[in-house]
Chimera marker file (.cmm) of the C-alpha trace (Angstrom):
<marker_set name="trace">
<marker id="1" x="11.340" y="-12.623" z="8.363" r="1" g="1" b="0" radius="0.5"/>
<marker id="2" x="14.590" y="-13.678" z="5.694" r="1" g="1" b="0" radius="0.5"/>
<marker id="3" x="13.539" y="-12.176" z="2.643" r="1" g="1" b="0" radius="0.5"/>
<marker id="4" x="11.251" y="-8.848" z="3.064" r="1" g="1" b="0" radius="0.5"/>
<marker id="5" x="11.866" y="-6.500" z="1.197" r="1" g="1" b="0" radius="0.5"/>
<marker id="6" x="9.813" y="-2.654" z="1.858" r="1" g="1" b="0" radius="0.5"/>
<marker id="7" x="8.905" y="-0.246" z="-1.050" r="1" g="1" b="0" radius="0.5"/>
<marker id="8" x="7.548" y="2.894" z="-1.385" r="1" g="1" b="0" radius="0.5"/>
<marker id="9" x="4.082" y="3.716" z="-3.675" r="1" g="1" b="0" radius="0.5"/>
<marker id="10" x="2.406" y="6.959" z="-4.236" r="1" g="1" b="0" radius="0.5"/>
<marker id="11" x="-1.332" y="6.456" z="-3.706" r="1" g="1" b="0" radius="0.5"/>
<marker id="12" x="-3.862" y="8.390" z="-5.718" r="1" g="1" b="0" radius="0.5"/>
<marker id="13" x="-8.084" y="9.308" z="-4.641" r="1" g="1" b="0" radius="0.5"/>
<marker id="14" x="-7.051" y="9.461" z="-0.868" r="1" g="1" b="0" radius="0.5"/>
<marker id="15" x="-8.743" y="12.915" z="0.547" r="1" g="1" b="0" radius="0.5"/>
<marker id="16" x="-9.167" y="12.010" z="4.194" r="1" g="1" b="0" radius="0.5"/>
<marker id="17" x="-7.820" y="9.616" z="6.956" r="1" g="1" b="0" radius="0.5"/>
<marker id="18" x="-10.655" y="7.476" z="6.773" r="1" g="1" b="0" radius="0.5"/>
<marker id="19" x="-8.822" y="6.940" z="3.333" r="1" g="1" b="0" radius="0.5"/>
<marker id="20" x="-5.612" y="6.132" z="3.965" r="1" g="1" b="0" radius="0.5"/>
<marker id="21" x="-6.980" y="3.639" z="6.941" r="1" g="1" b="0" radius="0.5"/>
<marker id="22" x="-8.880" y="2.249" z="4.288" r="1" g="1" b="0" radius="0.5"/>
<marker id="23" x="-5.607" y="1.839" z="1.588" r="1" g="1" b="0" radius="0.5"/>
<marker id="24" x="-3.847" y="0.910" z="4.725" r="1" g="1" b="0" radius="0.5"/>
<marker id="25" x="-5.981" y="-2.115" z="5.559" r="1" g="1" b="0" radius="0.5"/>
<marker id="26" x="-6.294" y="-3.066" z="2.026" r="1" g="1" b="0" radius="0.5"/>
<marker id="27" x="-2.823" y="-4.160" z="2.088" r="1" g="1" b="0" radius="0.5"/>
<marker id="28" x="-2.583" y="-5.616" z="5.392" r="1" g="1" b="0" radius="0.5"/>
<marker id="29" x="-5.122" y="-8.176" z="4.191" r="1" g="1" b="0" radius="0.5"/>
<marker id="30" x="-1.975" y="-9.302" z="1.346" r="1" g="1" b="0" radius="0.5"/>
<marker id="31" x="-0.426" y="-12.289" z="2.040" r="1" g="1" b="0" radius="0.5"/>
<marker id="32" x="3.222" y="-11.664" z="2.780" r="1" g="1" b="0" radius="0.5"/>
<marker id="33" x="2.827" y="-8.017" z="3.751" r="1" g="1" b="0" radius="0.5"/>
<marker id="34" x="4.341" y="-7.427" z="7.514" r="1" g="1" b="0" radius="0.5"/>
<marker id="35" x="3.559" y="-4.022" z="7.588" r="1" g="1" b="0" radius="0.5"/>
<marker id="36" x="1.609" y="-1.134" z="5.716" r="1" g="1" b="0" radius="0.5"/>
<marker id="37" x="1.903" y="2.400" z="7.089" r="1" g="1" b="0" radius="0.5"/>
<marker id="38" x="0.078" y="4.863" z="4.996" r="1" g="1" b="0" radius="0.5"/>
<marker id="39" x="0.798" y="9.132" z="4.753" r="1" g="1" b="0" radius="0.5"/>
<marker id="40" x="-2.000" y="10.849" z="3.639" r="1" g="1" b="0" radius="0.5"/>
<marker id="41" x="-0.040" y="14.220" z="3.285" r="1" g="1" b="0" radius="0.5"/>
<marker id="42" x="1.978" y="12.554" z="0.697" r="1" g="1" b="0" radius="0.5"/>
<marker id="43" x="-0.094" y="10.434" z="-0.395" r="1" g="1" b="0" radius="0.5"/>
<marker id="44" x="2.242" y="7.786" z="0.010" r="1" g="1" b="0" radius="0.5"/>
<marker id="45" x="2.768" y="4.518" z="1.272" r="1" g="1" b="0" radius="0.5"/>
<marker id="46" x="5.512" y="2.729" z="2.437" r="1" g="1" b="0" radius="0.5"/>
<marker id="47" x="4.802" y="-1.297" z="2.608" r="1" g="1" b="0" radius="0.5"/>
<marker id="48" x="7.066" y="-4.091" z="4.162" r="1" g="1" b="0" radius="0.5"/>
<marker id="49" x="7.206" y="-8.134" z="3.651" r="1" g="1" b="0" radius="0.5"/>
<marker id="50" x="7.772" y="-10.976" z="1.032" r="1" g="1" b="0" radius="0.5"/>
<marker id="51" x="4.484" y="-9.939" z="-1.179" r="1" g="1" b="0" radius="0.5"/>
<marker id="52" x="3.189" y="-10.412" z="-4.925" r="1" g="1" b="0" radius="0.5"/>
<marker id="53" x="3.549" y="-6.415" z="-5.796" r="1" g="1" b="0" radius="0.5"/>
<marker id="54" x="0.430" y="-7.007" z="-8.499" r="1" g="1" b="0" radius="0.5"/>
<marker id="55" x="-1.300" y="-8.997" z="-4.976" r="1" g="1" b="0" radius="0.5"/>
<marker id="56" x="-0.672" y="-5.161" z="-3.775" r="1" g="1" b="0" radius="0.5"/>
<marker id="57" x="-1.811" y="-3.205" z="-6.194" r="1" g="1" b="0" radius="0.5"/>
<marker id="58" x="-4.778" y="-5.612" z="-6.920" r="1" g="1" b="0" radius="0.5"/>
<marker id="59" x="-6.060" y="-4.837" z="-3.699" r="1" g="1" b="0" radius="0.5"/>
<marker id="60" x="-7.260" y="-1.615" z="-4.485" r="1" g="1" b="0" radius="0.5"/>
<marker id="61" x="-9.496" y="-2.305" z="-7.735" r="1" g="1" b="0" radius="0.5"/>
<marker id="62" x="-12.704" y="-2.418" z="-6.036" r="1" g="1" b="0" radius="0.5"/>
<marker id="63" x="-11.695" y="1.001" z="-4.381" r="1" g="1" b="0" radius="0.5"/>
<marker id="64" x="-11.347" y="4.698" z="-5.207" r="1" g="1" b="0" radius="0.5"/>
<marker id="65" x="-7.936" y="4.651" z="-5.079" r="1" g="1" b="0" radius="0.5"/>
<marker id="66" x="-4.780" y="3.588" z="-7.122" r="1" g="1" b="0" radius="0.5"/>
<marker id="67" x="-0.964" y="2.658" z="-5.988" r="1" g="1" b="0" radius="0.5"/>
<marker id="68" x="1.779" y="2.654" z="-8.419" r="1" g="1" b="0" radius="0.5"/>
<marker id="69" x="5.275" y="1.949" z="-7.141" r="1" g="1" b="0" radius="0.5"/>
<marker id="70" x="7.773" y="4.727" z="-6.979" r="1" g="1" b="0" radius="0.5"/>
<marker id="71" x="10.898" y="4.511" z="-8.587" r="1" g="1" b="0" radius="0.5"/>
<marker id="72" x="14.203" y="5.302" z="-6.951" r="1" g="1" b="0" radius="0.5"/>
<link id1="1" id2="2" r="1" g="1" b="0" radius="0.2"/>
<link id1="2" id2="3" r="1" g="1" b="0" radius="0.2"/>
<link id1="3" id2="4" r="1" g="1" b="0" radius="0.2"/>
<link id1="4" id2="5" r="1" g="1" b="0" radius="0.2"/>
<link id1="5" id2="6" r="1" g="1" b="0" radius="0.2"/>
<link id1="6" id2="7" r="1" g="1" b="0" radius="0.2"/>
<link id1="7" id2="8" r="1" g="1" b="0" radius="0.2"/>
<link id1="8" id2="9" r="1" g="1" b="0" radius="0.2"/>
<link id1="9" id2="10" r="1" g="1" b="0" radius="0.2"/>
<link id1="10" id2="11" r="1" g="1" b="0" radius="0.2"/>
<link id1="11" id2="12" r="1" g="1" b="0" radius="0.2"/>
<link id1="12" id2="13" r="1" g="1" b="0" radius="0.2"/>
<link id1="13" id2="14" r="1" g="1" b="0" radius="0.2"/>
<link id1="14" id2="15" r="1" g="1" b="0" radius="0.2"/>
<link id1="15" id2="16" r="1" g="1" b="0" radius="0.2"/>
<link id1="16" id2="17" r="1" g="1" b="0" radius="0.2"/>
<link id1="17" id2="18" r="1" g="1" b="0" radius="0.2"/>
<link id1="18" id2="19" r="1" g="1" b="0" radius="0.2"/>
<link id1="19" id2="20" r="1" g="1" b="0" radius="0.2"/>
<link id1="20" id2="21" r="1" g="1" b="0" radius="0.2"/>
<link id1="21" id2="22" r="1" g="1" b="0" radius="0.2"/>
<link id1="22" id2="23" r="1" g="1" b="0" radius="0.2"/>
<link id1="23" id2="24" r="1" g="1" b="0" radius="0.2"/>
<link id1="24" id2="25" r="1" g="1" b="0" radius="0.2"/>
<link id1="25" id2="26" r="1" g="1" b="0" radius="0.2"/>
<link id1="26" id2="27" r="1" g="1" b="0" radius="0.2"/>
<link id1="27" id2="28" r="1" g="1" b="0" radius="0.2"/>
<link id1="28" id2="29" r="1" g="1" b="0" radius="0.2"/>
<link id1="29" id2="30" r="1" g="1" b="0" radius="0.2"/>
<link id1="30" id2="31" r="1" g="1" b="0" radius="0.2"/>
<link id1="31" id2="32" r="1" g="1" b="0" radius="0.2"/>
<link id1="32" id2="33" r="1" g="1" b="0" radius="0.2"/>
<link id1="33" id2="34" r="1" g="1" b="0" radius="0.2"/>
<link id1="34" id2="35" r="1" g="1" b="0" radius="0.2"/>
<link id1="35" id2="36" r="1" g="1" b="0" radius="0.2"/>
<link id1="36" id2="37" r="1" g="1" b="0" radius="0.2"/>
<link id1="37" id2="38" r="1" g="1" b="0" radius="0.2"/>
<link id1="38" id2="39" r="1" g="1" b="0" radius="0.2"/>
<link id1="39" id2="40" r="1" g="1" b="0" radius="0.2"/>
<link id1="40" id2="41" r="1" g="1" b="0" radius="0.2"/>
<link id1="41" id2="42" r="1" g="1" b="0" radius="0.2"/>
<link id1="42" id2="43" r="1" g="1" b="0" radius="0.2"/>
<link id1="43" id2="44" r="1" g="1" b="0" radius="0.2"/>
<link id1="44" id2="45" r="1" g="1" b="0" radius="0.2"/>
<link id1="45" id2="46" r="1" g="1" b="0" radius="0.2"/>
<link id1="46" id2="47" r="1" g="1" b="0" radius="0.2"/>
<link id1="47" id2="48" r="1" g="1" b="0" radius="0.2"/>
<link id1="48" id2="49" r="1" g="1" b="0" radius="0.2"/>
<link id1="49" id2="50" r="1" g="1" b="0" radius="0.2"/>
<link id1="50" id2="51" r="1" g="1" b="0" radius="0.2"/>
<link id1="51" id2="52" r="1" g="1" b="0" radius="0.2"/>
<link id1="52" id2="53" r="1" g="1" b="0" radius="0.2"/>
<link id1="53" id2="54" r="1" g="1" b="0" radius="0.2"/>
<link id1="54" id2="55" r="1" g="1" b="0" radius="0.2"/>
<link id1="55" id2="56" r="1" g="1" b="0" radius="0.2"/>
<link id1="56" id2="57" r="1" g="1" b="0" radius="0.2"/>
<link id1="57" id2="58" r="1" g="1" b="0" radius="0.2"/>
<link id1="58" id2="59" r="1" g="1" b="0" radius="0.2"/>
<link id1="59" id2="60" r="1" g="1" b="0" radius="0.2"/>
<link id1="60" id2="61" r="1" g="1" b="0" radius="0.2"/>
<link id1="61" id2="62" r="1" g="1" b="0" radius="0.2"/>
<link id1="62" id2="63" r="1" g="1" b="0" radius="0.2"/>
<link id1="63" id2="64" r="1" g="1" b="0" radius="0.2"/>
<link id1="64" id2="65" r="1" g="1" b="0" radius="0.2"/>
<link id1="65" id2="66" r="1" g="1" b="0" radius="0.2"/>
<link id1="66" id2="67" r="1" g="1" b="0" radius="0.2"/>
<link id1="67" id2="68" r="1" g="1" b="0" radius="0.2"/>
<link id1="68" id2="69" r="1" g="1" b="0" radius="0.2"/>
<link id1="69" id2="70" r="1" g="1" b="0" radius="0.2"/>
<link id1="70" id2="71" r="1" g="1" b="0" radius="0.2"/>
<link id1="71" id2="72" r="1" g="1" b="0" radius="0.2"/>
</marker_set>
């Protein structure tokens, strides 16, 4: 996909692999997301695609997790 981008996010609230899976599942349901890799150990996610970032962040609003873009 031509205009895709990859961004890093810090994830708060994850305590187990099940948590990481729930975050990943929420992210991949966002329109335009091609892939989402969630790392429980460093509480981060790498998301690739052409998506609206606010929609990605909002995908966790009804969960105990939150995401924030990692500033480079």
